[in-house]
C-alpha positions, 0 to 999 in steps of 0.5 A: 114563313112564320114568326119566332119568339124567345126569352132567356131568364137570367135570374128567375124561373120561366114564365110560360104565359109570357111566351104565349103572350108573345106568340099571340101578339104575332099570330098574324105571322103564323095563323096555321099552328104554334108551339113552344119549348121550355129548356131550363131558363129558356123559352122558345115560341113559334107560330107557323104559316104553312107553305112547304110540307103542310103536314104536322111534320112542319110544326115548330119548335122542331128537332130530329135528334133531341139535341138541336132544336130550331124555330125558323122564319123564312124560306131556303129556296135551295133546300132540295139540292142541299138535302140531297148532299146531306143525304149522301153525307149520311143524314136522315130526314123525316119531313119534306120541310126546308126547316129540317134541312137547316137542322141537318146543315147546322149539324154538319157544317155549323156556322158555315151552313148559312153560307150554303143557304140561298134564301131569307130567314131569321132563326134560332137553334138551341143546342141542349148539349152545349147549353147555347143558343144561336140566332141568325139572320140572312145576308140582307136582313129580308126577315126581321129579328128584334131583341132586348137585352137587360139585366133580367132577360134576353128577349127576341122576336120577329116583330117589336110587338112580340117584345112589347107583349112580354112582361117587360117595361117598354118605352120610347127613347126620346133621343131617337123618336124624331130621327128618320125611320131609315136612319133608325133601322139602318143603324139596326136599332128602334125608337124604343129604349133597349130594343135593337135589331140583329144586323143582317148577316150576323149570328148571335151565340148566347151562352146559356150558363153565363148569358154572354153573347158572341157575335159572328159576322158570317156574311160579308158582302165586300168579300163576295163581289163577283168578277164582272165582264166589261163586255156589256152584252155578255154582262146583260145575258149573265144578268138575265140568266141570273134573274130567271134562275132566282125567280124560278127558285122562288116558285117552289110552294105547296100553297097558292102563289100570287104576284103584284104589278105596279106597271114600273119596270121592276115588277113588270120584269118579274111578272113577265118572267113568271109568265114564261116560267109558268108555261115552261114549268107547267106550275099549277100553284102560281096564279098570274092574274096580277094584283094592281093597286090603284090610287090617286096620282098613280102614273103607271096604272095604265101600263100595268093594265096593258102588260096584263092584257099582253099576257092575257091575264085578268088583273085584280084591282084594289082601289085604295082611298084611305080616308079613315083617320080613326084606324091610324093607331091600328095600322101604324102598330101593324107596320111598326113605323110612324110613317103612314105607308098604308097602301101595302096593307091593303094590297096583301089583305086582298091577297089573303082574302082570295086565299093566297099565302105567297106573293112573288114581287119586285122589291130590291132592284133599285137598291142594287142598280141605282134606281133612286134620285139620291143614287143618281145625284151621288153618281153625279158627284163622282163624275164631276170629280172625275172631270176635275181630276182629269183637268188637273192631270192635263194641267200637270202634264201640259200646263193651263194652256194645254187645258184651255186648248183641250177645252176649246177644241173638244167643247168641254165645260170650261169651269167645274168645281170638285167636291170633298166627299166624306162617307161618315157624313152620310150617317151623321144623325142630325137632330130633328127639331121639336119644341115639345120634346127635350132630346139630345143628338146621339150616335147610332152607327153600327159597330160594323160600319167603321170596319166597312168604311176602311175596306171601302176605300178600295172601291169607287164612290158609286159602289160605296154609295150603293153598298152603304145604302143597301147595308146600312140605309134605305133598304133595311127600312124598306125590307122591314116595311114590306115584311110588316105590311105583308105578314100582317095578312099572313102573306109571305113576300118572295123577292127575286132581285134579293137573291144574293147572287143576283144582287151582288152581281148587280152591286158590282156592275160599272155605273155606266151599265146602270145609268145610260141614255137618260135611263136608270137601271139601264142594263136591266131594261135592256136585258128584258125589253123584249118581254115588255110592252112599248109603254113600259119600255118608254117609261121614265118615271119613278114612283113608289106606293103612296105615303098617307099625307096628313091634311089639315081639315076640320075632321083631322083637327077634331081628331087631334084635339080629342087625342091631345085632350086625353089624360094619358097624352097630357101626362106623358113624360116624353113630351110637354102635353100642356104646351101642345094643348096651349099651342093647338088652341092658339090659332096663330101658333097652331098653323106653325106648329101643327106638323110637330104636334102631328108627329108626336101624335103619330108616336102616341098612336103607335104606342096605343096600338101596341098597348091594345095588341098587348092587352088582347094578347094577355088574355091567356089561360094556361089550362086551355093550352095543350102542353103535350103537343107544343113541339115537334120531335121528328123520328 
């Protein structure tokens, strides 16, 4: 796991300081090494977190033939299998890295190589001969990649901070700042002008002669839906075997692996599988004393402790109490959203402090198995419409008397209304009101959304909802949030539920396998109940890690007053600083407007955090840079 940066200069010579500034701004993603490559008008930068092949042979940018050069962030879990295939095809290898496997795979299969990878990635490959650069992301967008395309430059980075650290002017977009982060990231954009996200399963091919960009959708989930056995027991066994295999693949590492445990069903299953596999494989790299986050209102803490004891492990406890409002700016800029999900930062900081670099965790099950309330509600609409259709069928064939007879005889509900469902409404960007910013409603939908909506007409509504939320909705936000939180402490997250074979299988499962007997993710629970404690098997509550809530108290009000009196806040062109100050000083107005004011302050603090990081990154002296050992030519 690492961080990547790149700049293509369209009408000026490359500025080496700029790529070093970008590397420094995301150094937390790769504290072990860094490098850069200068080719004509293109600069590539890389910071390395050493996980596989810890030697210098893993340094990037990397090439093994001088033509193709790669910068890579992620892991290819099936690289050993692919390496054997490529060796049989005549390719030579000079390292034990998955990065070199990607290089040779691309040389052999070009864009088709990505379909053979089981993993997570954002990467760029420079072809010096054809003078082009490709940028690719994994199927679901586990690893982020942001870009800014302007008249003078094309810039890309693993984080917004990387682009912010460049010499380009960056500013918030007033029409996007009050949209939900989930809408923003599900639309593959950001709250900043001209900064967007390369969509999952998409490859950018950039012609370095004329700077034109061609997009190739190398992965389309709707074309990779597996056949499902409608025998529940057989499907349950298939699901169980698939998750065991996905977890086993993610245990390959040359550094220590940790895991976290919430006491919820998803992390408890992964923890249990890891315990079984550690014994089977005699894997000494993984430490299964789980990290458990305790916080006010945690309903599953005792269940996590009980499961740890069941497997004879000593849990590592993190007591989370975030009361220091003065650190908000730094933390917001770490996770790059204005939603204060700070507890994740503490979880991975503790893992780093104890010498870990990898954590195998339980993200992604809700997104393919319908674990959220919003999913269940949408399923309810579907089933209610099905009953309406059934009633209409009876009326059409046997008349209203036939329906009345059936309802009375079987005790069915007598009156029921149907719903008109329009999938486009799910992605309508409703304007969030704020009295201090003059914004407009804009359309943000991805160009691939309409293509998918047309194809989704062939699927039932529950599948449509699960697919759209995982491709264009909540999951994109979730993955970006967890990536930033973990990589802020140089921790690589691996998620077995996001193995594409498992995820696609679960997406395709019938809804009645997912919701049954009052339980969510029913088939998953049934598949692994023998590995879990009774309390976890009985558990029905759903909770995520906490959001730091804003409290109106004397300390926080004083903090707000200090912020809104700062000159840079008052003169910001995005909001009416004078009106904010006047309303805040009016006790009656303050009560009604405090949440709107706080929302603006969060954006101000996010930018302030970025600015501080940029200032720290700009202290670059090229005389101190080793210009000879800045890339890796394997031979």
